[in-house]
N, C-alpha and C positions, 0 to 999 in steps of 0.2 A: 522353751522362749519363743512370743512373738515375732511373726517376720513385719509388722503392723504397728503404727502408730498412733492412737485414736487423741482424739481433742475433747476432754471431756468435761463438762463444768466440774471446779472442786465445792459447789454448794449443793449441786439437785444431781449430779452425775448426767445430765443430756448433753448433747452433742454443742459446742461451740464450735464457731466460724469465725473468722476474721473478717469483719465491716468493712468494707472500702469507705464508706460515707464517713465513719466516725473515726478509722483509724485502731481501730481497738476489736479485742476479741471478745464476742458476743452472743449467751446462749441461746439457743435456740424456741428455747420451754421458759425458764424462769427469770428471763432478760437480764441476768448478771453480766456486767461490761465491765473490763479491766483492759490495760494497758498487755503487749506484748510479752513485755518484762515483768509485769505482773505476774500472766499466768506462766510463764516456765517457772518461774520462780513455786509455784504451787502443783508443779511434778516433781514425782520424786521417781527414783530408779525402779525399774520395773521390778529386778528383783526384791525390793522394799515390800514391795504391793501384789504382786500377783500370786495367789494359793496354788497351792498344787492341786491338781486333778489328779484320779484316778479313775479310771476305766474300765467295767467289766470282758473281760474277755468273754465275747461267744463267738460259737459255730456260726458263724454269716460264710458264705463264699458266692462268690459272682456268677452267676447265668449267664453274662456279655461273650460273646468269642471275638468282639470285636478291639481292635487294640490303634492305640498310637501309633504312629512312625516316626520316626525318627525326624525326619526331616520337619514332620508337622507341628513338630514341639520344640523344637530348636530354639526357637524368639518367643514360648510363651514360657510362664510363669504363673503358678498357685497359692495364691495365701490364703489364712483363715481368718475372718472375722473373728475378732476379740468377743465386741458383742452380743452378735447371735450367733455365731459357730460356720456361718456359711462362706463358702471358696469365694474368693475373687480371683479370677482367671486376667489377665492382664500381658500385656506383653513384656519383654527385658528390659526399654528404659522407661516403662510408668513408673514417673515417683509418688503422686498422689492420686488418689481418684473415690471414687463412693460406692459402698457397699452395691449391689443392688439389689441386697433383702432390705436389710433396717437402713439405708439411705445415709447410713452411718458415714462419716468422711475420714481417711484416712491416707499416712505416708508410709510407706512402703521403706523399711528399715536397711539401710544399707545405699538406698541410691543416691543417699546426700552424704556420704561420711567418705574420709580418706581422702582422698585425690579427685573424688568427686565431690565434693562438698562445693557450695558455693561460696564466693566470698562477697558479692551483693546479692539485693533484691528490691526492685523496683515494685514497692506493693499498689496492688488496685485502687485507684481511684475511682477507678468508674465501675457502677452494678448492671446486675442485668438490662434491668427496668433501661436506662441508660444507653448499653447495648442496642435494644429493642426502635426503639426512639431514632438514634442517631440512623440504624437502618433504611427505617422508613423515608428518615429527611433525603440517609442517600439517592432514596429515589425521584424525590422531589426533582424537579427545572430540565429533565433529561428528557431531550423534544425528541428522539428519534427511538425511545422504549416504550414497546406496546402498550397500550394505555389496557390492558386487560391484566397483564402482568402484577399490576397494584391490586389488582382483586382477587385473580386466581394462585398467585406463587403463595406457596404452604412453608412454613418457616418449619422447617422438619427438627432442629436442634441450636440451642444457642447453650456454647459451655466457653467459660473461665478457663486459661491456661496458662501455665505459668510454660516459657519457651526458654529453654537455655540457650546463652549467645558468650562468646566469647568476645572480649571487649579489650583493643592494644593502645596504647600508651607508645607514641613513638615522636624519636627526634632524626632528621633528616636533614642533611646538606643536599641542592638540589642546586642543575645547572641544567638549564631548560631551552633551544633554540627555536626558534618563531620566523617563519616565512612573512612577511604583512607586507603590504602592498598599499600605493597610492595613486588614486585612480585622478587624472586630469581630463577635462571636455573638455574643445575650443571648437565656436565655429568658424568658419573660411567661404566666405562666396557660397551660400547656403550648406555649405556639405560639413559637417560634424566628424571631430577629430578627436579617438579619445587613447589616453597615455597613459598604459601601465606601470610605472618604476617600482620594480619587487626589493624590497630590504633583506637582510639576515641581522635579523634580531636576539642577542642574547639574556637573559634574562638568570640572574645567580644569585644561591639566598639559602636563610635555614627556614625550616617550618617543622610545627611541632602539632603531635593532632595527641587527645588524652578520648579515650574509651570508642573508640570504632569499632561500630557492634558488628559480629557477624553470626549469626544462626548457626548454630550447632546442631540442628534437631535434622536427622534426613527425609521425619514425617511432612515440613512444612516447604511449602514452596520458597524459595530465598526473594524472588522478585515479590512477590505478596509480604514477605517480610520487611524487606526494603522501602516498599512504597510506603508503611503504615511509619516512618521512622519523622522523626525523630523522636529516638524517649531523651527524659531530659534525665541525667545525671545527680542530678542535686537532692532528687527523692532517693535516691537512694540507702540503705540501711544494710547495716550487716547483717547477713542468713541468721534468721533463726525458721525452725521447721514451724512453727505456728503462724507463721505465715501465709502457708500453705492449703489452713483448714478453710475447707468449703471450695477449694480450688482445685482443678487436673494440673497436674504438673509432671514433665518428662526432663531426664540427665541429658546429658548429650550425650550424641552418636556417632557425630563427625567430630575427627581429632585433632587436636591445636594444628596437626602440619599440613591437616588442608585446609584450613579456614587462612592458616598464614598468605597464602597465594592470594584470599579473596580480598586480604588486607593491604597487600603490597598494590592490588588493582585499582582498589580504594583510594589509596595516599597518590599513587600515578595521577588519575583523572584530578580529585582534587588539586594536587600541589601545580597542573599542567593550566588549568581554571585558573585558579590565583595567580599563578604570574605573569599567566596572558592578561590579566585586568590592569596590568601596568606597564600593558603595552599601548601606550598612546599618539594620537597622533596619525594613524593611518583610517582612512576613509574605503580601506578595501582590505580582501578576506586576510584574518591568519591564523596558521595553520605553525600544528607543533613538524618541525623538522627534524629536532633527537630530543631525548629527554633521559635524563643521569639522573638517578636518584641514589641519593646513598644514604642509607641508616646505619646511624650510630647509635642508635640507642633505643632498646624495643623493651616493654614488658606488656604482661600480659595478665587480665583477671576472668576470672570465670563467675556468670550472671544472671538474674532469673527475668525475666522481662513480660509485664502481664500483658496478652492476648486477646479480645475476645472475639470466638471465630465462629460465623454465623450457617448453617447450612440449608438449603431453601429447593424445595422441587417445582417446575412446572411445565408443565406437558413433559412429563417424563424424562425432564433433562434437571440436572443438579448444576447446582448455583454455590459458589464459596466466598465469602465475605470473611474481613478481617477485621478488626478494629482494637484499634491502641489503646491497652484500659488505662492506661495514664491519663492521655490528650483525648480521648475520641475520636482520635484521625479514622473514617473510616474507608476500604478501598473494596474493590469487588469488579467481576466482569459480568456486565449485562446484556439480553439474550436484546438483539436489533428488529427493530421494527423497518425491514427493508424495503416493504411500498413505502412507508413514508418517507424514510431515504431517498429512494430515487425521484419520488415524485418534487421534492426540496431538488435534486440535484438539476434536474428540467425544469422547474421554474426558474433557475438561475440562469442555466444555459439559454434559453429562451430570455431573456431580460437580458442577461448582455448581449444575444445574438443582436436583439431590437435595438440599443444604443449604439453598438458599432455600424448597422444600419443607415441612424439616421445621422451620427455623426459624418460619414458616407455622403449622404445626401444632401447633407450642408456644405459642406467640403468643395462639392461641382457644382452646387448653384453658389 
């Protein structure tokens, strides 16, 4: 029994991929196009279609003396491609990948089954061309980006990956105490007096959250994944493996318990900001003194969200960019043109100093 699932055209046997533009399955060879549901109905159980293969035993023996150490293979898996017989080497969390020999797109069996099966998936809405276009648009208008970076940087890799996320639905009762200020300024006999009145303000109520995302892959930078939010859950559909065709995918390797703490932190921050917006009539600072958040009801989902990852190299340094595969939002670190930056700082400093000098001169006169 094979460890991989391939997506083959029911008419010509060619490779099928999920097309982000049409939101349909499309054959790369005969251009057959059908919905994911229609494609799923054409797939028969493997036991009905796989023919038994017998291999003659030959007296082959190894001339190699090298052996893998246990710690080297702990997180590595080897699978066999059904199309060409080539071996696919992947780490233990890989759920969908590409055969390096025949370029067939495959899904690893068991990675999305049982407790590991996602509840929902947001299919890709943006294709590779859109990702590359957004990348170059991301570089435009960057004042302190080295000019040569646009010409010299080389896009090493662009890959569409379904990233695993835990999603949390939460109802909570909230009571938050703020310290708020009213500032009064008065003048008397050419003297300015400032008075600060400090108030204790309490806000209480209920708040609900739906589909709070928390990245469930250790490979992904959490900051990068949060930066490309939001993902709009209205486009989510019940998970079908066919949506993975043509893309890479990982299963979760960060436990639900680990991500619950992150969800609680996001709930706290969002609740404090939301309730603070109701603390009005104060012209000074508003600070949280105490925050009591009691979660009454909580549920969770497991979902796959679409992300384009771009890796570039410039002068020996690597830069990683991520794009939301649904909305097109692009983020990533860029190199700094230090000369241009400090030149700008010096010019501004000189202008401010000149303005202050002029004002002082006018006051003296």
